[in-house]
C-alpha positions in Angstrom: 0.0 13.9 -2.3 -3.0 15.9 -1.6 -4.8 18.5 -3.8 -5.5 20.6 -0.7 -3.8 21.2 2.7 -2.4 18.4 4.8 -3.0 19.6 8.3 -0.5 19.3 11.0 -2.9 17.0 13.0 -3.1 14.7 9.8 0.7 14.7 9.4 1.1 13.7 13.0 -1.6 11.0 12.8 0.0 9.5 9.7 3.5 9.7 11.3 2.2 7.8 14.3 0.3 5.2 12.3 3.4 4.2 10.3 6.4 2.5 12.0 9.8 4.1 11.7 10.9 2.0 8.7 7.7 3.0 6.7 7.8 6.6 7.9 11.1 7.1 6.5 9.9 6.1 3.0 6.9 8.4 2.9 7.0 12.0 1.7 3.8 14.0 2.3 3.1 16.7 -0.3 0.1 19.1 -0.1 -1.0 21.5 -2.8 1.5 24.3 -1.8 4.4 21.8 -1.8 3.4 20.6 -5.4 3.1 24.2 -6.6 6.5 25.1 -5.0 8.0 22.3 -7.1 6.9 24.0 -10.3 8.5 27.3 -9.1 11.7 25.7 -8.1 12.1 23.8 -11.4 11.0 26.8 -13.4 8.1 25.0 -15.0 4.9 26.9 -16.0 2.0 26.3 -13.7 -0.8 24.1 -15.1 -3.9 25.9 -16.3 -6.6 26.8 -13.8 -4.2 26.3 -10.8 -4.5 29.9 -9.5 -7.5 30.9 -7.4 -10.2 32.4 -9.6 -8.5 31.0 -12.8 -10.9 29.5 -15.3 -10.2 26.4 -17.3 -9.6 26.9 -21.0 -13.2 25.7 -21.7 -14.6 28.7 -19.9 -16.7 26.8 -17.5 -16.4 26.2 -13.9 -16.9 23.0 -11.9 -15.3 19.6 -11.9 -12.2 19.1 -14.1 -13.6 16.1 -15.9 
């Protein structure tokens, strides 16, 4: 899983780095894939996920 985009080049590199048996057991999910899972399962998006959204504390920056 990635919090950002997994580029096509990165997907290809990972696919080539793994043998066929391991490759069939790996699912690559980037940010859009993860967000789409929320939409498909009809779950509310987590707070601060949308661009420009501010965390409930009202501050910007690292989420920790």
